N, CA, C and O of each residue as an XYZ file, in Angstrom:
780
protein
N      49.422    -18.511     66.311
C      49.178    -19.175     65.032
C      50.165    -18.642     64.012
O      50.407    -17.437     63.934
N      50.726    -19.542     63.240
C      51.645    -19.107     62.203
C      50.888    -18.919     60.896
O      49.708    -19.255     60.799
N      51.573    -18.380     59.895
C      50.951    -18.097     58.607
C      50.993    -16.615     58.355
O      51.726    -15.889     59.026
N      50.217    -16.155     57.397
C      50.173    -14.735     57.093
C      49.776    -13.958     58.341
O      48.806    -14.316     59.009
N      50.520    -12.887     58.668
C      50.221    -12.170     59.904
C      48.823    -11.569     59.947
O      48.281    -11.331     61.027
N      48.246    -11.327     58.799
C      46.923    -10.701     58.786
C      45.774    -11.694     58.701
O      44.616    -11.322     58.891
N      46.087    -12.963     58.416
C      45.030    -13.959     58.248
C      44.147    -14.056     59.480
O      42.924    -13.958     59.381
N      44.757    -14.248     60.632
C      43.960    -14.413     61.832
C      43.224    -13.128     62.186
O      42.100    -13.174     62.686
N      43.845    -11.991     61.933
C      43.171    -10.711     62.170
C      41.920    -10.568     61.322
O      40.899    -10.080     61.806
N      41.983    -10.985     60.064
C      40.803    -10.931     59.191
C      39.722    -11.896     59.679
O      38.533    -11.580     59.642
N      40.145    -13.062     60.131
C      39.186    -14.036     60.663
C      38.473    -13.455     61.889
O      37.251    -13.548     62.009
N      39.244    -12.859     62.789
C      38.671    -12.255     64.002
C      37.695    -11.144     63.634
O      36.621    -11.033     64.226
N      38.069    -10.323     62.659
C      37.194     -9.222     62.239
C      35.879     -9.760     61.679
O      34.815     -9.207     61.960
N      35.942    -10.822     60.897
C      34.721    -11.409     60.342
C      33.852    -12.032     61.433
O      32.624    -11.968     61.361
N      34.483    -12.633     62.445
C      33.725    -13.251     63.540
C      33.104    -12.200     64.444
O      32.104    -12.465     65.111
N      33.693    -11.004     64.469
C      33.186     -9.964     65.363
C      33.381    -10.365     66.806
O      34.401    -10.960     67.156
N      32.431    -10.051     67.630
C      32.555    -10.387     69.053
C      31.759    -11.649     69.405
O      31.608    -11.987     70.579
N      31.254    -12.339     68.382
C      30.435    -13.524     68.630
C      31.246    -14.751     68.984
O      32.463    -14.765     68.799
N      30.586    -15.786     69.492
C      31.282    -17.022     69.862
C      31.799    -17.778     68.638
O      31.154    -17.815     67.590
N      32.976    -18.378     68.800
C      33.604    -19.168     67.740
C      33.587    -20.627     68.172
O      34.138    -20.975     69.216
N      32.951    -21.485     67.367
C      32.939    -22.910     67.672
C      34.316    -23.481     67.367
O      34.781    -23.420     66.229
N      34.963    -24.030     68.376
C      36.290    -24.634     68.237
C      36.098    -26.148     68.211
O      35.540    -26.734     69.138
N      36.577    -26.775     67.117
C      36.378    -28.216     66.925
C      37.718    -28.890     66.667
O      38.690    -28.238     66.284
N      37.760    -30.181     66.878
C      38.866    -30.998     66.403
C      38.285    -31.907     65.325
O      37.079    -32.155     65.303
N      39.138    -32.403     64.431
C      38.663    -33.233     63.332
C      37.959    -34.493     63.794
O      37.068    -34.999     63.113
N      38.356    -34.999     64.949
C      37.734    -36.194     65.508
C      36.821    -35.779     66.655
O      37.204    -34.984     67.513
N      35.604    -36.330     66.657
C      34.622    -35.935     67.662
C      35.046    -36.358     69.064
O      34.836    -35.614     70.022
N      35.637    -37.541     69.197
C      36.021    -38.057     70.511
C      37.266    -37.387     71.048
O      37.653    -36.313     70.585
N      37.887    -38.014     72.015
C      39.088    -37.458     72.627
C      40.201    -37.296     71.602
O      40.365    -38.122     70.704
N      40.953    -36.227     71.749
C      42.043    -35.943     70.820
C      43.118    -35.156     71.552
O      42.810    -34.266     72.344
N      44.399    -35.486     71.285
C      45.478    -34.728     71.927
C      45.527    -33.300     71.392
O      46.166    -32.436     71.992
N      44.865    -33.047     70.279
C      44.819    -31.697     69.717
C      44.086    -30.745     70.677
O      44.283    -29.531     70.630
N      43.258    -31.304     71.528
C      42.545    -30.463     72.493
C      43.500    -29.684     73.390
O      43.217    -28.545     73.759
N      44.625    -30.291     73.740
C      45.602    -29.600     74.581
C      46.084    -28.322     73.895
O      46.169    -27.268     74.526
N      46.398    -28.417     72.611
C      46.811    -27.236     71.843
C      45.671    -26.229     71.776
O      45.898    -25.021     71.842
N      44.448    -26.727     71.645
C      43.287    -25.836     71.593
C      43.139    -25.057     72.896
O      42.878    -23.854     72.876
N      43.306    -25.736     74.021
C      43.215    -25.047     75.316
C      44.315    -24.009     75.472
O      44.064    -22.918     75.984
N      45.529    -24.329     75.040
C      46.628    -23.363     75.120
C      46.350    -22.143     74.260
O      46.563    -21.009     74.687
N      45.874    -22.381     73.049
C      45.563    -21.274     72.151
C      44.436    -20.421     72.722
O      44.495    -19.192     72.679
N      43.423    -21.073     73.249
C      42.284    -20.363     73.853
C      42.743    -19.509     75.036
O      42.259    -18.392     75.217
N      43.674    -20.028     75.840
C      44.178    -19.283     76.998
C      44.972    -18.050     76.560
O      44.949    -17.021     77.236
N      45.673    -18.157     75.429
C      46.445    -17.014     74.924
C      45.567    -15.958     74.277
O      45.943    -14.787     74.220
N      44.412    -16.358     73.793
C      43.519    -15.425     73.094
C      42.227    -15.236     73.875
O      41.144    -15.549     73.380
N      42.340    -14.734     75.068
C      41.167    -14.532     75.925
C      40.231    -13.446     75.393
O      39.103    -13.297     75.862
N      40.719    -12.689     74.404
C      39.886    -11.660     73.804
C      38.824    -12.253     72.878
O      37.897    -11.551     72.473
N      38.950    -13.540     72.539
C      37.986    -14.208     71.675
C      37.128    -15.168     72.488
O      37.573    -15.730     73.488
N      35.907    -15.341     72.044
C      34.961    -16.205     72.743
C      34.952    -17.592     72.096
O      34.004    -17.958     71.401
N      36.032    -18.365     72.338
C      36.108    -19.724     71.809
C      35.228    -20.642     72.638
O      35.265    -20.607     73.868
N      34.439    -21.463     71.962
C      33.578    -22.441     72.620
C      33.977    -23.842     72.141
O      33.581    -24.250     71.049
N      34.745    -24.573     72.930
C      35.150    -25.932     72.514
C      33.939    -26.849     72.384
O      33.143    -26.973     73.315
N      33.806    -27.486     71.232
C      32.644    -28.347     70.979
C      32.558    -29.490     71.979
O      31.462    -29.905     72.356
N      33.709    -30.004     72.413
C      33.716    -31.148     73.336
C      33.251    -30.765     74.728
O      32.931    -31.636     75.536
N      33.210    -29.472     75.016
C      32.648    -29.039     76.301
C      31.189    -28.643     76.169
O      30.453    -28.641     77.155
N      30.765    -28.308     74.959
C      29.372    -27.929     74.730
C      28.444    -29.137     74.636
O      27.309    -29.109     75.111
N      28.957    -30.207     74.006
C      28.124    -31.373     73.725
C      28.684    -32.590     74.451
O      29.851    -32.944     74.287
N      27.836    -33.223     75.254
C      28.270    -34.356     76.079
C      28.480    -35.626     75.267
O      29.258    -36.493     75.665
N      27.798    -35.746     74.135
C      27.873    -36.947     73.315
C      27.369    -36.606     71.918
O      26.884    -35.502     71.674
N      27.490    -37.564     71.005
C      26.940    -37.353     69.664
C      25.427    -37.171     69.711
O      24.875    -36.358     68.968
N      24.758    -37.918     70.576
C      23.305    -37.768     70.694
C      22.945    -36.378     71.211
O      22.008    -35.754     70.712
N      23.675    -35.896     72.194
C      23.451    -34.546     72.713
C      23.661    -33.518     71.608
O      22.862    -32.593     71.457
N      24.729    -33.675     70.838
C      24.984    -32.780     69.706
C      23.824    -32.835     68.718
O      23.330    -31.796     68.280
N      23.385    -34.054     68.361
C      22.307    -34.217     67.398
C      20.999    -33.584     67.834
O      20.250    -33.071     67.002
N      20.718    -33.613     69.121
C      19.482    -33.020     69.636
C      19.530    -31.498     69.639
O      18.497    -30.847     69.478
N      20.703    -30.928     69.818
C      20.809    -29.477     70.015
C      21.372    -28.704     68.820
O      21.169    -27.493     68.730
N      22.067    -29.369     67.911
C      22.808    -28.663     66.875
C      21.933    -27.812     65.962
O      22.325    -26.701     65.604
N      20.770    -28.299     65.580
C      19.914    -27.554     64.648
C      19.607    -26.147     65.160
O      19.531    -25.207     64.369
N      19.433    -25.993     66.452
C      19.141    -24.688     67.042
C      20.420    -23.922     67.365
O      20.522    -22.729     67.076
N      21.390    -24.600     67.962
C      22.581    -23.906     68.466
C      23.543    -23.445     67.387
O      24.340    -22.538     67.626
N      23.490    -24.049     66.203
C      24.415    -23.634     65.152
C      24.273    -22.154     64.810
O      25.243    -21.521     64.392
N      23.100    -21.607     64.980
C      22.845    -20.202     64.643
C      23.530    -19.228     65.601
O      23.678    -18.048     65.283
N      23.944    -19.710     66.755
C      24.551    -18.818     67.751
C      26.034    -18.553     67.502
O      26.612    -17.670     68.137
N      26.664    -19.303     66.589
C      28.102    -19.148     66.370
C      28.400    -18.156     65.262
O      27.756    -18.158     64.212
N      29.389    -17.305     65.514
C      29.793    -16.296     64.543
C      30.852    -16.814     63.583
O      31.059    -16.232     62.518
N      31.525    -17.902     63.946
C      32.601    -18.461     63.130
C      32.915    -19.864     63.627
O      32.392    -20.313     64.647
N      33.790    -20.551     62.874
C      34.223    -21.881     63.266
C      35.715    -22.049     63.057
O      36.271    -21.581     62.063
N      36.363    -22.725     64.005
C      37.785    -23.042     63.920
C      37.928    -24.541     64.102
O      37.509    -25.086     65.123
N      38.525    -25.221     63.107
C      38.768    -26.663     63.225
C      40.265    -26.883     63.332
O      41.049    -26.320     62.568
N      40.649    -27.713     64.297
C      42.058    -28.022     64.527
C      42.297    -29.497     64.248
O      41.481    -30.349     64.598
N      43.436    -29.789     63.609
C      43.812    -31.175     63.357
C      45.276    -31.373     63.719
O      46.029    -30.413     63.887
N      45.661    -32.632     63.836
C      47.050    -32.976     64.120
C      47.832    -32.986     62.810
O      47.248    -33.221     61.752
N      49.140    -32.736     62.859
C      49.929    -32.800     61.630
C      49.888    -34.212     61.045
O      50.060    -35.199     61.760
N      49.660    -34.289     59.749
C      49.596    -35.585     59.090
C      48.324    -36.359     59.362
O      48.216    -37.510     58.937
N      47.355    -35.775     60.054
C      46.108    -36.465     60.391
C      44.924    -35.518     60.173
O      44.249    -35.142     61.131
N      44.668    -35.130     58.917
C      43.613    -34.153     58.657
C      42.225    -34.755     58.496
O      41.437    -34.272     57.683
N      41.910    -35.804     59.260
C      40.611    -36.459     59.118
C      39.508    -35.617     59.740
O      39.736    -34.838     60.665
N      38.310    -35.798     59.205
C      37.127    -35.103     59.701
C      36.026    -36.134     59.836
O      35.601    -36.732     58.847
N      35.564    -36.344     61.054
C      34.447    -37.256     61.261
C      33.152    -36.588     60.801
O      33.088    -35.367     60.661
N      32.138    -37.392     60.571
C      30.925    -36.894     59.931
C      30.227    -35.785     60.722
O      29.768    -34.814     60.120
N      30.134    -35.894     62.021
C      29.467    -34.852     62.808
C      30.243    -33.535     62.745
O      29.645    -32.461     62.675
N      31.559    -33.618     62.768
C      32.385    -32.408     62.678
C      32.228    -31.793     61.291
O      32.111    -30.575     61.156
N      32.226    -32.642     60.256
C      32.001    -32.151     58.900
C      30.645    -31.494     58.751
O      30.503    -30.497     58.044
N      29.651    -32.054     59.416
C      28.303    -31.475     59.403
C      28.314    -30.082     60.020
O      27.657    -29.171     59.515
N      29.065    -29.913     61.119
C      29.192    -28.587     61.741
C      29.802    -27.597     60.759
O      29.299    -26.485     60.598
N      30.883    -27.999     60.105
C      31.531    -27.119     59.131
C      30.570    -26.728     58.011
O      30.456    -25.552     57.667
N      29.879    -27.716     57.443
C      28.962    -27.445     56.332
C      27.821    -26.531     56.764
O      27.454    -25.614     56.030
N      27.261    -26.769     57.938
C      26.150    -25.942     58.403
C      26.598    -24.510     58.690
O      25.889    -23.562     58.351
N      27.760    -24.346     59.307
C      28.267    -22.993     59.549
C      28.559    -22.285     58.226
O      28.318    -21.085     58.093
N      29.076    -23.030     57.254
C      29.319    -22.456     55.933
C      28.003    -21.977     55.308
O      27.936    -20.875     54.763
N      26.960    -22.810     55.391
C      25.660    -22.435     54.825
C      25.096    -21.186     55.489
O      24.353    -20.430     54.864
N      25.443    -20.970     56.737
C      24.992    -19.773     57.453
C      25.868    -18.554     57.150
O      25.614    -17.462     57.660
N      26.891    -18.741     56.325
C      27.768    -17.628     55.957
C      28.821    -17.294     56.992
O      29.368    -16.191     56.983
N      29.117    -18.234     57.891
C      30.117    -17.984     58.932
C      31.515    -18.277     58.390
O      31.692    -19.236     57.638
N      32.507    -17.470     58.757
C      33.881    -17.742     58.328
C      34.428    -18.981     59.035
O      34.146    -19.213     60.211
N      35.218    -19.778     58.297
C      35.795    -21.008     58.829
C      37.302    -20.994     58.604
O      37.783    -20.592     57.545
N      38.034    -21.439     59.616
C      39.488    -21.476     59.552
C      39.957    -22.848     60.016
O      39.423    -23.406     60.975
N      40.970    -23.393     59.320
C      41.563    -24.675     59.691
C      42.943    -24.417     60.256
O      43.742    -23.700     59.653
N      43.227    -24.996     61.410
C      44.544    -24.900     62.023
C      45.141    -26.274     62.238
O      44.474    -27.183     62.732
N      46.413    -26.422     61.862
C      47.138    -27.678     62.090
C      48.027    -27.454     63.298
O      48.870    -26.558     63.306
N      47.831    -28.280     64.319
C      48.520    -28.102     65.591
C      49.785    -28.938     65.655
O      49.744    -30.155     65.475
N      50.904    -28.286     65.910
C      52.161    -28.978     66.221
C      52.797    -28.147     67.327
O      52.153    -27.928     68.353
N      54.027    -27.677     67.168
C      54.575    -26.779     68.183
C      53.892    -25.417     68.113
O      53.845    -24.689     69.104
N      53.367    -25.078     66.945
C      52.550    -23.876     66.736
C      51.326    -24.303     65.945
O      51.279    -25.415     65.419
N      50.357    -23.443     65.860
C      49.182    -23.740     65.052
C      49.355    -23.034     63.706
O      49.362    -21.806     63.630
N      49.496    -23.838     62.647
C      49.579    -23.279     61.294
C      48.167    -23.127     60.767
O      47.396    -24.087     60.780
N      47.821    -21.964     60.312
C      46.453    -21.720     59.866
C      46.347    -21.818     58.347
O      47.272    -21.483     57.606
N      45.190    -22.287     57.922
C      44.883    -22.428     56.497
C      43.507    -21.808     56.252
O      42.492    -22.460     56.498
N      43.452    -20.565     55.773
C      42.155    -19.942     55.516
C      41.492    -20.442     54.235
O      40.293    -20.247     54.033
N      42.281    -21.090     53.369
C      41.758    -21.637     52.107
C      41.937    -23.157     52.156
O      43.046    -23.675     52.030
N      40.814    -23.852     52.343
C      40.904    -25.302     52.468
C      39.674    -25.980     51.889
O      38.684    -25.331     51.552
N      39.760    -27.287     51.782
C      38.659    -28.082     51.248
C      38.372    -29.240     52.194
O      39.246    -29.688     52.936
N      37.136    -29.713     52.155
C      36.715    -30.898     52.886
C      36.352    -31.921     51.816
O      35.381    -31.752     51.080
N      37.164    -33.006     51.741
C      37.030    -33.981     50.663
C      36.776    -35.377     51.207
O      37.063    -35.671     52.368
N      36.227    -36.240     50.338
C      36.075    -37.650     50.693
C      37.425    -38.210     51.082
O      38.449    -37.812     50.527
N      37.436    -39.117     52.019
C      38.688    -39.702     52.478
C      38.997    -40.998     51.714
O      39.287    -42.034     52.314
N      38.929    -40.916     50.386
C      39.336    -42.041     49.558
C      38.279    -43.074     49.240
O      38.561    -44.011     48.494
N      37.079    -42.947     49.769
C      36.066    -43.958     49.486
C      35.326    -43.628     48.190
O      35.142    -42.455     47.865
N      34.898    -44.662     47.442
C      34.213    -44.435     46.168
C      32.809    -43.884     46.369
O      32.203    -44.078     47.423
N      32.293    -43.193     45.351
C      30.983    -42.547     45.464
C      29.838    -43.522     45.708
O      28.848    -43.157     46.342
N      29.954    -44.760     45.214
C      28.845    -45.694     45.380
C      28.793    -46.334     46.760
O      27.848    -47.056     47.078
N      29.800    -46.071     47.573
C      29.846    -46.645     48.916
C      29.932    -45.523     49.933
O      30.805    -44.660     49.839
N      29.041    -45.530     50.894
C      28.998    -44.480     51.903
C      29.510    -45.065     53.218
O      28.855    -45.947     53.772
N      30.649    -44.613     53.739
C      31.246    -45.262     54.912
C      30.521    -44.921     56.211
O      29.807    -43.923     56.309
N      30.727    -45.775     57.193
C      30.259    -45.458     58.534
C      30.940    -44.151     58.949
O      32.126    -43.970     58.674
N      30.232    -43.255     59.593
C      30.761    -41.908     59.845
C      31.856    -41.849     60.915
O      31.633    -41.336     62.012
N      32.996    -42.357     60.600
C      34.136    -42.279     61.503
C      35.244    -41.510     60.815
O      34.991    -40.692     59.930
N      36.467    -41.777     61.222
C      37.618    -41.073     60.670
C      37.805    -41.337     59.182
O      38.533    -40.596     58.520
N      37.176    -42.360     58.642
C      37.303    -42.627     57.212
C      36.426    -41.705     56.378
O      36.469    -41.771     55.149
N      35.642    -40.858     57.001
C      34.628    -40.091     56.293
C      35.194    -39.008     55.370
O      34.946    -39.039     54.164
N      35.936    -38.069     55.908
C      36.430    -36.955     55.096
C      37.800    -36.519     55.594
O      38.266    -36.952     56.648
N      38.439    -35.642     54.802
C      39.729    -35.097     55.211
C      39.851    -33.661     54.732
O      39.241    -33.254     53.743
N      40.653    -32.916     55.461
C      40.938    -31.524     55.125
C      42.139    -31.468     54.198
O      43.052    -32.287     54.299
N      42.132    -30.504     53.300
C      43.259    -30.304     52.391
C      43.361    -28.822     52.060
O      42.350    -28.123     51.999
N      44.571    -28.350     51.848
C      44.778    -26.968     51.429
C      44.174    -26.812     50.040
O      44.346    -27.683     49.188
N      43.469    -25.713     49.807
C      42.842    -25.429     48.514
C      43.098    -23.965     48.157
O      42.259    -23.106     48.428
N      44.250    -23.679     47.553
C      44.618    -22.287     47.284
C      43.641    -21.547     46.385
O      43.620    -20.316     46.389
N      42.822    -22.273     45.606
C      41.880    -21.610     44.710
C      40.528    -21.318     45.359
O      39.649    -20.756     44.706
N      40.341    -21.684     46.618
C      39.072    -21.378     47.292
C      39.127    -19.981     47.888
O      40.201    -19.401     48.049
N      37.963    -19.454     48.209
C      37.893    -18.136     48.845
C      38.356    -18.259     50.293
O      38.199    -19.306     50.921
N      38.920    -17.189     50.805
C      39.409    -17.195     52.178
C      38.247    -17.413     53.149
O      37.225    -16.732     53.069
N      38.414    -18.362     54.058
C      37.453    -18.706     55.114
C      36.160    -19.328     54.577
O      35.187    -19.449     55.321
N      36.132    -19.727     53.288
C      34.979    -20.380     52.676
C      35.446    -21.682     52.039
O      35.745    -21.709     50.845
N      35.512    -22.757     52.812
C      36.063    -24.010     52.272
C      35.231    -24.593     51.137
O      34.040    -24.314     51.005
N      35.883    -25.400     50.333
C      35.208    -26.160     49.287
C      34.798    -27.496     49.898
O      35.557    -28.104     50.652
N      33.588    -27.945     49.565
C      33.099    -29.230     50.063
C      32.910    -30.183     48.898
O      32.360    -29.804     47.864
N      33.363    -31.416     49.060
C      33.077    -32.445     48.076
C      31.554    -32.578     48.039
O      30.936    -32.792     49.082
N      30.934    -32.457     46.853
C      29.468    -32.449     46.782
C      28.788    -33.668     47.393
O      27.651    -33.556     47.851
N      29.435    -34.815     47.416
C      28.774    -36.015     47.942
C      28.698    -36.009     49.475
O      27.922    -36.769     50.054
N      29.480    -35.178     50.124
C      29.586    -35.260     51.573
C      28.412    -34.681     52.351
O      27.990    -35.264     53.350
N      27.879    -33.547     51.913
C      26.948    -32.834     52.773
C      25.700    -32.397     52.030
O      25.763    -31.952     50.883
N      24.577    -32.530     52.694
C      23.303    -32.068     52.173
C      22.852    -30.887     53.019
O      23.295    -30.725     54.156
N      21.989    -30.079     52.474
C      21.467    -28.960     53.242
C      20.543    -29.434     54.363
O      20.710    -28.997     55.502
N      19.565    -30.317     54.083
C      18.746    -30.813     55.192
C      19.556    -31.751     56.077
O      20.508    -32.377     55.609
N      19.195    -31.853     57.327
C      19.920    -32.754     58.233
C      19.934    -34.194     57.710
O      18.926    -34.684     57.200
N      21.064    -34.856     57.837
C      21.201    -36.241     57.393
C      21.388    -37.171     58.590
O      22.030    -38.216     58.487
N      20.816    -36.773     59.725
C      20.908    -37.577     60.938
C      19.622    -37.424     61.736
O      18.834    -36.510     61.494
N      19.418    -38.323     62.684
C      18.276    -38.231     63.592
C      18.651    -38.937     64.887
O      19.626    -39.688     64.933
N      17.879    -38.696     65.930
C      18.067    -39.367     67.217
C      17.031    -40.481     67.294
O      15.830    -40.228     67.207
N      17.500    -41.711     67.458
C      16.610    -42.870     67.494
C      15.900    -42.965     68.844
O      16.204    -42.217     69.773
N      14.963    -43.884     68.933
C      14.205    -44.049     70.176
C      15.092    -44.480     71.339
O      14.736    -44.268     72.498
N      16.247    -45.084     71.040
C      17.168    -45.460     72.117
C      18.190    -44.349     72.398
O      19.228    -44.593     73.014
N      17.885    -43.126     71.940
C      18.685    -41.913     72.173
C      20.104    -42.043     71.626
O      21.075    -41.652     72.274
N      20.200    -42.596     70.428
C      21.489    -42.677     69.748
C      21.394    -41.890     68.452
O      20.339    -41.821     67.822
N      22.512    -41.302     68.070
C      22.566    -40.579     66.811
C      22.668    -41.591     65.670
O      23.520    -42.479     65.684
N      21.790    -41.440     64.688
C      21.787    -42.315     63.509
C      21.923    -41.438     62.267
O      21.328    -40.364     62.182
N      22.712    -41.913     61.310
C      22.915    -41.193     60.058
C      22.028    -41.789     58.980
O      21.852    -43.005     58.905
N      21.472    -40.921     58.147
C      20.666    -41.372     57.026
C      21.588    -41.720     55.863
O      22.591    -41.044     55.630
N      21.248    -42.760     55.148
C      21.946    -43.079     53.912
C      21.188    -42.372     52.800
O      20.273    -42.935     52.199
N      21.580    -41.138     52.536
C      20.869    -40.314     51.564
C      21.004    -40.908     50.161
O      22.052    -41.443     49.799
N      19.944    -40.808     49.389
C      19.987    -41.287     48.014
C      20.680    -40.285     47.107
O      21.304    -40.658     46.114
N      20.566    -39.022     47.455
C      21.181    -37.971     46.646
C      21.941    -37.032     47.568
O      21.512    -36.758     48.688
N      23.044    -36.558     47.094
C      23.847    -35.618     47.863
C      24.038    -34.376     47.025
O      24.342    -34.463     45.835
N      23.863    -33.222     47.637
C      23.968    -31.965     46.914
C      25.070    -31.119     47.511
O      25.302    -31.151     48.720
N      25.746    -30.367     46.672
C      26.727    -29.406     47.144
C      25.985    -28.397     48.012
O      24.949    -27.875     47.600
N      26.492    -28.119     49.191
C      25.779    -27.239     50.117
C      25.541    -25.862     49.519
O      24.567    -25.199     49.877
N      26.411    -25.415     48.614
C      26.246    -24.089     48.018
C      25.137    -24.070     46.989
O      24.583    -23.006     46.712
N      24.791    -25.214     46.409
C      23.820    -25.262     45.323
C      22.443    -25.768     45.746
O      21.518    -25.787     44.935
N      22.298    -26.176     47.004
C      21.052    -26.822     47.424
C      19.851    -25.882     47.326
O      18.807    -26.277     46.807
N      19.977    -24.659     47.810
C      18.840    -23.733     47.768
C      18.426    -23.422     46.340
O      17.236    -23.320     46.043
N      19.408    -23.271     45.449
C      19.101    -23.030     44.048
C      18.384    -24.231     43.440
O      17.429    -24.065     42.681
N      18.835    -25.428     43.766
C      18.205    -26.641     43.260
C      16.763    -26.721     43.755
O      15.863    -27.036     42.977
N      16.533    -26.442     45.028
C      15.180    -26.504     45.589
C      14.271    -25.471     44.929
O      13.094    -25.743     44.693
N      14.805    -24.293     44.630
C      14.010    -23.264     43.961
C      13.594    -23.735     42.566
O      12.469    -23.482     42.133
N      14.495    -24.416     41.868
C      14.165    -24.919     40.530
C      13.119    -26.015     40.595
O      12.259    -26.109     39.718
N      13.185    -26.852     41.635
C      12.237    -27.945     41.758
C      10.858    -27.461     42.210
O       9.846    -28.144     42.051
N      10.864    -26.271     42.771
C       9.707    -25.682     43.097
C       8.737    -25.455     43.985
O       7.788    -24.728     43.690
């Protein structure tokens, strides 16, 4: 990984010896996975767990994520150069790991993986009054030099603290069209005020 020589070392130290959830911005197949496998093979000292090998489908992820998210010590998201999209389920993973206090790192894969310890997850251009179908149009990653290292900034409309999905009777993942969206960092404080 390129970037500051100490960035990845600090990320590893924060993750400790626990498993690191390795994700790509798109839930389905992605050529970025090849770079992820190469990086994982070079860093056998870390316990990388590729999300695409852990979860067979979105429904499988939806059924297991609420429990399994607690087992990860950190998260690494990889994207292609010029394609920093984040699908809704992947964004949900990032937000939930953030709420658990896990360090998060973004890597852009090309001939090397450029790391960004300070980043944001933002709406992908859609207006606040319209909530898109949770595909590649959902969110995007961006460098955010004013954020804390390994603690991304989230667009408040994107993520709620309670789950915003469910598994339907036909075993498909369905997203809720939430009436209100709260910044993941402020949700617990808001709930305490409401009482």
